[in-house]
DOROTI-678963 format. One record per residue (C-alpha): residue number from 1; x, y, z. Coordinates in Angstrom, 2 decimals, always signed. Example, Ala and Ser with C-alpha at 12.3 -4.5 7.8 and 13.67 -1.06 7.14 Angstrom:
<nodes>
<1, <+12.30, -4.50, +7.80>>
<2, <+13.67, -1.06, +7.14>>
</nodes>
This chain:
<nodes>
<1, <+83.34, +125.48, +1.26>>
<2, <+84.44, +122.22, +2.83>>
<3, <+87.71, +120.43, +2.24>>
<4, <+89.14, +116.96, +2.88>>
<5, <+92.81, +117.93, +2.81>>
<6, <+94.54, +116.95, +6.04>>
<7, <+98.08, +118.02, +6.78>>
<8, <+100.40, +116.61, +9.42>>
<9, <+100.01, +119.84, +11.35>>
<10, <+96.22, +119.36, +11.32>>
<11, <+96.58, +116.03, +13.11>>
<12, <+99.12, +117.52, +15.51>>
<13, <+96.70, +120.30, +16.40>>
<14, <+93.90, +117.79, +17.10>>
<15, <+96.31, +115.84, +19.31>>
<16, <+97.07, +119.07, +21.17>>
<17, <+93.34, +119.39, +21.91>>
<18, <+92.38, +115.80, +22.78>>
<19, <+95.67, +113.98, +23.43>>
<20, <+97.55, +111.46, +21.33>>
<21, <+95.61, +108.54, +22.82>>
<22, <+92.34, +109.93, +21.46>>
<23, <+93.18, +110.87, +17.86>>
<24, <+93.27, +107.94, +15.41>>
<25, <+94.52, +107.73, +11.84>>
<26, <+95.41, +104.06, +11.29>>
<27, <+93.23, +102.23, +8.75>>
<28, <+91.84, +99.73, +11.26>>
<29, <+90.80, +102.54, +13.58>>
<30, <+89.23, +104.52, +10.76>>
<31, <+87.35, +101.48, +9.50>>
<32, <+85.65, +101.11, +12.90>>
<33, <+84.01, +104.51, +12.32>>
<34, <+83.32, +104.05, +8.60>>
<35, <+80.03, +102.13, +8.81>>
<36, <+76.94, +101.63, +10.94>>
<37, <+74.02, +99.19, +10.56>>
<38, <+72.87, +100.73, +7.27>>
<39, <+73.04, +98.08, +4.53>>
<40, <+76.71, +97.38, +3.69>>
<41, <+77.80, +101.02, +3.22>>
<42, <+81.36, +102.09, +4.13>>
<43, <+82.74, +105.66, +4.07>>
<44, <+86.24, +106.17, +5.43>>
<45, <+86.99, +109.26, +7.53>>
<46, <+90.42, +110.89, +7.47>>
<47, <+90.73, +110.95, +11.26>>
<48, <+88.74, +109.86, +14.31>>
<49, <+88.71, +112.09, +17.38>>
<50, <+87.33, +110.96, +20.76>>
<51, <+86.83, +114.06, +22.95>>
<52, <+86.47, +113.90, +26.73>>
<53, <+84.46, +117.02, +27.54>>
<54, <+82.55, +119.96, +26.14>>
<55, <+85.63, +122.17, +26.02>>
<56, <+87.40, +119.67, +23.74>>
<57, <+84.35, +119.37, +21.47>>
<58, <+84.21, +123.17, +21.28>>
<59, <+87.90, +123.44, +20.41>>
<60, <+87.71, +120.70, +17.74>>
<61, <+84.65, +122.24, +16.07>>
<62, <+86.11, +125.75, +16.11>>
<63, <+89.34, +124.46, +14.59>>
<64, <+87.56, +122.42, +11.88>>
<65, <+85.14, +125.23, +11.10>>
<66, <+87.96, +127.69, +10.50>>
<67, <+89.47, +125.25, +7.99>>
<68, <+86.24, +124.06, +6.37>>
<69, <+86.81, +120.48, +7.52>>
<70, <+83.68, +118.26, +7.63>>
<71, <+82.77, +116.75, +11.01>>
<72, <+80.46, +113.79, +11.50>>
<73, <+79.35, +113.01, +15.05>>
<74, <+79.10, +109.31, +15.94>>
<75, <+77.43, +107.46, +18.79>>
<76, <+76.87, +103.72, +19.14>>
<77, <+76.86, +103.03, +15.40>>
<78, <+73.46, +101.31, +15.41>>
<79, <+71.75, +103.67, +12.97>>
<80, <+69.82, +102.46, +9.94>>
<81, <+69.68, +105.62, +7.82>>
<82, <+73.40, +106.24, +7.37>>
<83, <+73.27, +109.42, +9.43>>
<84, <+76.60, +108.63, +11.15>>
<85, <+78.48, +107.81, +7.95>>
<86, <+81.27, +110.31, +7.09>>
<87, <+80.26, +110.57, +3.44>>
<88, <+82.55, +113.59, +2.89>>
<89, <+85.47, +112.10, +4.81>>
<90, <+87.03, +114.52, +7.26>>
<91, <+86.72, +114.13, +11.02>>
<92, <+84.56, +111.65, +12.91>>
<93, <+83.78, +112.99, +16.38>>
<94, <+83.12, +109.82, +18.39>>
<95, <+81.26, +110.60, +21.62>>
<96, <+81.92, +107.35, +23.49>>
<97, <+83.84, +109.05, +26.34>>
<98, <+80.73, +111.11, +27.17>>
<99, <+79.37, +108.14, +29.12>>
<100, <+78.30, +109.52, +32.50>>
<101, <+74.89, +109.78, +34.13>>
<102, <+75.62, +113.09, +35.83>>
<103, <+72.57, +113.33, +38.08>>
<104, <+69.28, +111.61, +38.87>>
<105, <+67.01, +114.15, +40.56>>
<106, <+64.36, +112.05, +42.32>>
<107, <+62.61, +115.07, +43.83>>
<108, <+61.90, +116.64, +40.43>>
<109, <+61.79, +113.41, +38.38>>
<110, <+64.65, +114.51, +36.12>>
<111, <+68.07, +113.29, +35.03>>
<112, <+71.13, +114.95, +33.57>>
<113, <+72.96, +112.66, +31.15>>
<114, <+75.85, +112.70, +28.68>>
<115, <+75.17, +111.54, +25.10>>
<116, <+77.55, +108.56, +25.19>>
<117, <+75.50, +106.72, +27.83>>
<118, <+73.97, +103.48, +26.52>>
<119, <+70.17, +103.76, +26.54>>
<120, <+69.53, +100.55, +28.48>>
<121, <+72.13, +101.50, +31.10>>
<122, <+70.29, +104.77, +31.68>>
<123, <+66.89, +103.06, +31.80>>
<124, <+68.06, +100.54, +34.37>>
<125, <+69.70, +103.23, +36.50>>
<126, <+66.48, +105.21, +36.83>>
<127, <+64.34, +102.08, +37.34>>
<128, <+66.45, +101.38, +40.44>>
<129, <+65.07, +104.68, +41.78>>
<130, <+61.48, +103.78, +40.86>>
<131, <+61.57, +106.06, +37.82>>
<132, <+61.04, +105.45, +34.12>>
<133, <+62.58, +106.66, +30.87>>
<134, <+60.31, +104.95, +28.31>>
<135, <+61.95, +105.37, +24.84>>
<136, <+63.47, +101.96, +24.10>>
<137, <+64.65, +101.28, +20.54>>
<138, <+65.43, +97.66, +19.73>>
<139, <+69.14, +98.46, +19.89>>
<140, <+68.82, +99.90, +23.40>>
<141, <+71.55, +97.57, +24.69>>
<142, <+74.16, +99.19, +22.44>>
<143, <+72.79, +102.50, +21.12>>
<144, <+73.78, +105.82, +22.73>>
<145, <+71.47, +108.44, +24.18>>
<146, <+73.02, +110.91, +21.74>>
<147, <+71.94, +108.82, +18.77>>
<148, <+68.42, +108.62, +20.21>>
<149, <+68.38, +112.42, +20.43>>
<150, <+69.77, +112.78, +16.90>>
<151, <+66.98, +110.63, +15.43>>
<152, <+64.15, +111.26, +17.92>>
<153, <+64.05, +107.52, +18.56>>
<154, <+60.92, +105.80, +19.76>>
<155, <+60.67, +102.05, +20.18>>
<156, <+57.82, +99.76, +21.24>>
<157, <+56.58, +101.85, +24.16>>
<158, <+56.22, +105.06, +22.15>>
<159, <+52.59, +104.12, +21.53>>
<160, <+51.68, +104.93, +25.14>>
<161, <+54.57, +107.01, +26.43>>
<162, <+55.86, +108.98, +23.45>>
<163, <+59.26, +109.35, +21.81>>
<164, <+62.62, +110.82, +22.83>>
<165, <+61.67, +114.46, +22.28>>
<166, <+58.76, +114.13, +24.71>>
<167, <+61.27, +113.74, +27.58>>
<168, <+63.83, +116.42, +26.68>>
<169, <+63.81, +119.59, +28.80>>
<170, <+67.20, +121.09, +28.02>>
<171, <+70.30, +120.45, +25.93>>
<172, <+73.87, +121.63, +26.02>>
<173, <+74.94, +122.04, +22.39>>
<174, <+78.20, +123.03, +20.73>>
<175, <+77.68, +124.93, +17.48>>
<176, <+79.84, +124.61, +14.38>>
<177, <+81.94, +127.63, +15.34>>
<178, <+82.65, +126.21, +18.81>>
<179, <+80.17, +128.33, +20.74>>
<180, <+78.38, +126.50, +23.58>>
<181, <+74.70, +127.09, +24.34>>
<182, <+71.84, +125.80, +26.49>>
<183, <+68.57, +125.39, +24.60>>
<184, <+66.00, +125.15, +27.40>>
<185, <+65.65, +124.95, +31.18>>
<186, <+64.96, +122.43, +33.92>>
<187, <+61.26, +123.26, +33.99>>
<188, <+58.15, +121.50, +32.70>>
<189, <+56.67, +124.65, +31.12>>
<190, <+58.70, +127.01, +28.99>>
<191, <+57.32, +129.65, +26.63>>
<192, <+60.53, +131.63, +26.34>>
<193, <+61.30, +132.29, +22.70>>
<194, <+61.75, +129.77, +19.91>>
<195, <+61.89, +126.12, +20.96>>
<196, <+65.47, +125.37, +19.99>>
<197, <+65.47, +122.23, +22.13>>
<198, <+63.00, +120.50, +19.85>>
<199, <+64.79, +121.80, +16.76>>
<200, <+67.98, +119.98, +17.76>>
<201, <+66.18, +116.73, +18.63>>
<202, <+65.97, +114.82, +15.36>>
<203, <+68.49, +117.04, +13.54>>
<204, <+71.01, +114.18, +13.11>>
<205, <+74.07, +116.21, +14.06>>
<206, <+73.58, +118.69, +11.20>>
<207, <+73.01, +121.76, +13.43>>
<208, <+75.34, +121.17, +16.38>>
<209, <+76.84, +118.58, +18.70>>
<210, <+74.85, +117.66, +21.83>>
<211, <+77.10, +117.27, +24.88>>
<212, <+74.50, +117.02, +27.66>>
<213, <+70.75, +116.47, +28.03>>
<214, <+68.25, +117.02, +30.82>>
<215, <+65.41, +114.48, +30.68>>
<216, <+62.15, +114.47, +32.52>>
<217, <+61.17, +111.10, +33.98>>
<218, <+57.94, +109.46, +35.12>>
<219, <+57.13, +106.90, +37.85>>
<220, <+57.97, +103.33, +36.80>>
<221, <+54.89, +101.12, +36.27>>
<222, <+55.81, +97.85, +38.03>>
<223, <+53.11, +95.56, +36.60>>
<224, <+52.53, +94.29, +33.07>>
<225, <+50.92, +91.52, +31.06>>
<226, <+52.22, +90.33, +27.69>>
<227, <+50.47, +88.28, +24.99>>
<228, <+51.29, +87.08, +21.49>>
<229, <+48.22, +87.09, +19.26>>
<230, <+48.44, +85.07, +15.99>>
<231, <+46.34, +85.77, +12.88>>
<232, <+45.69, +83.84, +9.69>>
<233, <+46.01, +87.11, +7.75>>
<234, <+48.63, +89.83, +8.13>>
<235, <+46.16, +92.46, +6.96>>
<236, <+43.65, +91.35, +9.60>>
<237, <+46.34, +91.65, +12.26>>
<238, <+46.99, +95.23, +11.13>>
<239, <+43.28, +96.00, +11.03>>
<240, <+42.88, +94.89, +14.66>>
<241, <+45.35, +97.53, +15.82>>
<242, <+43.11, +100.56, +15.38>>
<243, <+40.15, +98.68, +16.83>>
<244, <+42.02, +98.06, +20.10>>
<245, <+42.34, +101.82, +20.65>>
<246, <+38.70, +102.37, +19.70>>
<247, <+37.82, +99.89, +22.44>>
<248, <+39.30, +102.33, +24.96>>
<249, <+42.67, +100.69, +25.63>>
<250, <+46.13, +102.21, +25.14>>
<251, <+48.62, +99.33, +25.37>>
<252, <+52.14, +100.06, +26.56>>
<253, <+53.33, +98.23, +23.43>>
<254, <+51.62, +96.90, +20.31>>
<255, <+54.05, +95.29, +17.86>>
<256, <+53.43, +93.63, +14.48>>
<257, <+55.49, +90.79, +12.99>>
<258, <+54.65, +88.97, +9.81>>
<259, <+55.37, +85.24, +9.56>>
<260, <+58.76, +85.54, +7.82>>
<261, <+60.01, +87.87, +10.55>>
<262, <+59.22, +85.33, +13.26>>
<263, <+60.49, +82.32, +11.30>>
<264, <+63.81, +83.99, +10.52>>
<265, <+64.22, +85.10, +14.13>>
<266, <+63.48, +81.64, +15.56>>
<267, <+66.14, +80.17, +13.26>>
<268, <+68.57, +82.92, +14.27>>
<269, <+67.92, +82.64, +18.04>>
<270, <+67.95, +78.99, +19.06>>
<271, <+67.50, +80.09, +22.68>>
<272, <+63.89, +81.09, +21.94>>
<273, <+61.40, +78.22, +21.82>>
<274, <+57.99, +79.00, +20.33>>
<275, <+55.61, +76.74, +18.44>>
<276, <+54.07, +78.50, +15.43>>
<277, <+51.12, +76.80, +13.72>>
<278, <+51.07, +76.53, +9.93>>
<279, <+48.05, +78.83, +9.57>>
<280, <+49.58, +81.66, +11.64>>
<281, <+50.68, +84.29, +9.10>>
<282, <+51.27, +87.28, +11.39>>
<283, <+51.40, +88.16, +15.08>>
<284, <+50.70, +91.08, +17.36>>
<285, <+52.81, +91.34, +20.50>>
<286, <+50.73, +93.26, +23.03>>
<287, <+51.78, +94.57, +26.43>>
<288, <+49.58, +96.33, +28.98>>
<289, <+51.21, +97.91, +32.01>>
<290, <+50.31, +99.96, +35.05>>
<291, <+50.17, +100.14, +38.82>>
<292, <+46.97, +98.17, +39.47>>
<293, <+46.53, +94.47, +38.67>>
<294, <+42.75, +94.68, +38.45>>
<295, <+42.80, +97.52, +35.96>>
<296, <+45.34, +95.70, +33.79>>
<297, <+43.08, +92.63, +33.73>>
<298, <+40.12, +94.82, +32.75>>
<299, <+42.09, +96.19, +29.82>>
<300, <+42.99, +92.68, +28.69>>
<301, <+39.32, +91.75, +28.87>>
<302, <+38.61, +94.59, +26.45>>
<303, <+41.39, +93.61, +24.08>>
<304, <+40.65, +89.88, +23.67>>
<305, <+37.17, +90.25, +22.09>>
<306, <+38.59, +92.77, +19.61>>
<307, <+41.30, +90.31, +18.59>>
<308, <+38.74, +87.56, +18.15>>
<309, <+36.58, +89.85, +16.01>>
<310, <+39.48, +90.15, +13.55>>
<311, <+40.12, +86.43, +13.33>>
<312, <+42.75, +85.99, +16.00>>
<313, <+43.74, +82.37, +16.58>>
<314, <+44.97, +80.82, +19.84>>
<315, <+46.47, +83.62, +22.00>>
<316, <+49.75, +82.89, +23.80>>
<317, <+49.80, +84.52, +27.26>>
<318, <+53.18, +84.95, +28.93>>
<319, <+52.65, +83.51, +32.39>>
<320, <+56.11, +84.11, +33.83>>
<321, <+58.77, +86.80, +33.65>>
<322, <+60.95, +84.39, +31.67>>
<323, <+58.18, +83.92, +29.09>>
<324, <+57.71, +87.69, +28.82>>
<325, <+61.43, +88.14, +28.32>>
<326, <+61.45, +85.46, +25.60>>
<327, <+58.67, +87.19, +23.65>>
<328, <+60.46, +90.54, +23.88>>
<329, <+63.75, +88.93, +22.89>>
<330, <+61.96, +87.54, +19.84>>
<331, <+60.70, +90.98, +18.80>>
<332, <+63.95, +92.82, +19.52>>
<333, <+65.99, +90.26, +17.56>>
<334, <+64.06, +90.57, +14.28>>
<335, <+66.30, +93.20, +12.65>>
<336, <+69.46, +91.29, +13.53>>
<337, <+67.93, +88.06, +12.22>>
<338, <+66.97, +89.69, +8.92>>
<339, <+70.46, +91.10, +8.50>>
<340, <+72.02, +87.69, +9.17>>
<341, <+70.11, +86.33, +6.17>>
<342, <+70.91, +88.99, +3.59>>
<343, <+71.89, +92.56, +2.88>>
<344, <+68.72, +94.60, +3.08>>
<345, <+67.29, +98.10, +2.84>>
<346, <+65.10, +99.03, +5.79>>
<347, <+62.46, +101.66, +5.11>>
<348, <+61.04, +103.14, +8.32>>
<349, <+57.55, +104.06, +7.13>>
<350, <+54.83, +105.53, +9.34>>
<351, <+51.13, +106.14, +8.60>>
<352, <+47.98, +106.77, +10.63>>
<353, <+47.43, +103.43, +12.37>>
<354, <+44.09, +102.76, +10.67>>
<355, <+45.93, +102.85, +7.32>>
<356, <+48.30, +100.01, +8.23>>
<357, <+46.40, +97.30, +6.31>>
<358, <+46.44, +99.41, +3.15>>
<359, <+50.13, +100.16, +3.58>>
<360, <+51.05, +96.50, +4.10>>
<361, <+48.98, +95.41, +1.11>>
<362, <+50.56, +98.13, -1.03>>
<363, <+54.10, +97.18, +0.00>>
<364, <+53.54, +93.59, -1.06>>
<365, <+51.97, +94.62, -4.37>>
<366, <+54.85, +96.99, -5.13>>
<367, <+57.34, +94.23, -4.31>>
<368, <+55.66, +91.94, -6.82>>
<369, <+55.75, +94.61, -9.53>>
<370, <+59.40, +95.54, -8.98>>
<371, <+60.72, +92.06, -8.27>>
<372, <+61.77, +92.17, -4.62>>
<373, <+60.81, +90.40, -1.41>>
<374, <+60.08, +92.25, +1.82>>
<375, <+59.85, +91.25, +5.46>>
<376, <+57.66, +93.59, +7.51>>
<377, <+57.39, +94.23, +11.23>>
<378, <+57.21, +97.26, +13.48>>
<379, <+55.46, +99.40, +16.03>>
<380, <+51.91, +98.89, +14.80>>
<381, <+50.41, +100.81, +17.72>>
<382, <+51.72, +104.08, +16.33>>
<383, <+51.51, +103.14, +12.64>>
<384, <+55.26, +102.60, +12.27>>
<385, <+56.00, +99.75, +9.84>>
<386, <+59.59, +98.69, +9.16>>
<387, <+59.78, +97.42, +5.57>>
<388, <+62.90, +95.27, +5.08>>
<389, <+63.65, +94.83, +1.40>>
<390, <+65.77, +91.72, +0.96>>
<391, <+68.57, +91.65, -1.57>>
<392, <+68.88, +87.86, -1.72>>
<393, <+70.23, +86.95, -5.15>>
<394, <+69.27, +90.23, -6.85>>
<395, <+71.96, +91.55, -9.17>>
<396, <+73.71, +94.90, -8.67>>
<397, <+71.63, +96.32, -11.52>>
<398, <+68.37, +95.11, -9.98>>
<399, <+69.37, +96.26, -6.47>>
<400, <+70.19, +99.78, -7.65>>
<401, <+67.54, +100.02, -10.36>>
<402, <+64.05, +98.51, -10.01>>
<403, <+64.39, +98.20, -6.22>>
<404, <+65.08, +101.94, -5.88>>
<405, <+62.06, +102.73, -8.03>>
<406, <+59.98, +100.37, -5.90>>
<407, <+61.08, +102.16, -2.74>>
<408, <+60.04, +105.44, -4.31>>
<409, <+56.60, +103.94, -4.98>>
<410, <+56.36, +102.81, -1.35>>
<411, <+57.11, +106.33, -0.11>>
<412, <+54.56, +107.81, -2.51>>
<413, <+52.00, +105.42, -1.06>>
<414, <+53.01, +106.37, +2.49>>
<415, <+52.59, +110.08, +1.79>>
<416, <+49.24, +109.50, +0.02>>
<417, <+48.02, +107.80, +3.21>>
<418, <+48.94, +110.84, +5.30>>
<419, <+52.21, +109.32, +6.52>>
<420, <+55.89, +110.27, +6.64>>
<421, <+59.16, +108.87, +5.27>>
<422, <+60.53, +107.99, +8.71>>
<423, <+58.98, +107.32, +12.08>>
<424, <+62.16, +106.93, +14.15>>
<425, <+65.23, +105.95, +12.09>>
<426, <+65.73, +109.40, +10.58>>
<427, <+66.51, +110.55, +7.04>>
<428, <+70.30, +110.51, +7.11>>
<429, <+71.93, +109.52, +3.82>>
<430, <+69.76, +106.78, +2.34>>
<431, <+66.33, +108.44, +2.70>>
<432, <+67.61, +111.87, +1.64>>
<433, <+66.90, +111.34, -2.11>>
<434, <+63.20, +110.79, -1.34>>
<435, <+62.56, +113.94, +0.68>>
<436, <+60.99, +115.71, -2.30>>
<437, <+58.18, +113.14, -2.25>>
<438, <+56.95, +114.57, +1.06>>
<439, <+58.11, +118.18, +0.88>>
<440, <+57.83, +120.86, -1.85>>
<441, <+61.02, +122.55, -3.02>>
<442, <+60.47, +125.73, -0.99>>
<443, <+60.12, +123.72, +2.23>>
<444, <+63.35, +121.81, +1.59>>
<445, <+65.05, +125.13, +0.91>>
<446, <+63.70, +126.45, +4.23>>
<447, <+65.33, +123.47, +5.98>>
<448, <+68.63, +124.21, +4.21>>
<449, <+68.40, +127.84, +5.28>>
<450, <+67.87, +126.79, +8.91>>
<451, <+71.01, +124.67, +8.71>>
<452, <+72.92, +127.59, +7.19>>
<453, <+72.07, +129.77, +10.19>>
<454, <+73.65, +127.26, +12.61>>
<455, <+76.37, +125.95, +10.28>>
<456, <+77.19, +128.56, +7.59>>
<457, <+80.16, +126.62, +6.19>>
<458, <+78.24, +123.35, +6.08>>
<459, <+80.82, +121.31, +7.99>>
<460, <+78.41, +119.42, +10.29>>
<461, <+77.39, +116.01, +8.91>>
<462, <+77.25, +117.17, +5.27>>
<463, <+75.18, +115.23, +2.78>>
<464, <+72.43, +114.33, +5.23>>
<465, <+68.66, +115.09, +5.48>>
<466, <+68.45, +117.70, +2.70>>
<467, <+71.81, +117.05, +1.03>>
</nodes>
């Protein structure tokens, strides 16, 4: 049984654990932890605690668990599923002081990292050593490693290199009762009991609090080529995706953007200059990387005829590093550009890549039936389509009525195509009501029972994933 009742002694006890400079109760401080990038949702916590080390996290969780006080762990606040929102109030455990890269082991191609490290900072640190940590969500410049672990984040390069969980060897985790455990080992093969490491990755802070991670790394590929391929039809652009893989090429990134996504981003970012012809209705951003220039060129030579077969128009090749950076800035700025135009709901759908044209067509048809507009883009190479449903001038009744029913129809379509409700953003709060579309009741109950084993009192991030 959880409670939201905070006494003065409760705050004093938290101060005794973490220090008065790291326990916050003023409204302005609470408001900073009350929202993330999910729509315009705000849930106020009762107190924000910023621990410095594992011992403090352990003490806070033990104390809150004994009193049935809900605890929501927070990272960079860039999430899009509401997973970091303290919907039951209580304590927000903000991990921003866990910001150290503890070790980069060049001999074993591994790194030991705290969860408050910004993803891009970590990537750049290992690149300096000739190593590579590929997962790179669009918010990599501000998101925390811990949030990536919580949601099993991917990003553009997941198509070739995989997602966050593919690089996790071991975790240090604090359980709800304050006990500290290691889930794995610093080895590449491990068949020792249940794989608790992978259970925690993607669990959105509902099973425990991650305080350290050991990643495996790979050699950094120094060479790449980038192109922007325009199409007169968005469905044809999506159809070309599967054909590229059938031609024997695995790009390091293969991103889809429909026309509205690019137009809105170009208006939002006046530092990006790109001429878009009137007949260009969608684009694929394609990157091929590696260690050998000749092999990269051979892969491009395989890709171009495939694009032409599906009606590709005049391909834009990035000739310089500045041009490559501009194209990537364009893609990584889409979500921010959409948000600057309107409140929106972002549905993180994923289907087998060959089903992308059918998914896109279905999304647009559902939007017409239920009266909403959508802007679509995403990681087409792995079938991950971000569907941004724009509020615009829709009324409160329309936004919380027909639009919700339309989203339900989109998820039904996704599941019918062999897909899943989320590819990388997680379930959190806003996707939780749709879980029964993908899972039968007994499977959802199994998930709840797993949580109950780790968190019997239900204090850790309540209201998320399965409710």
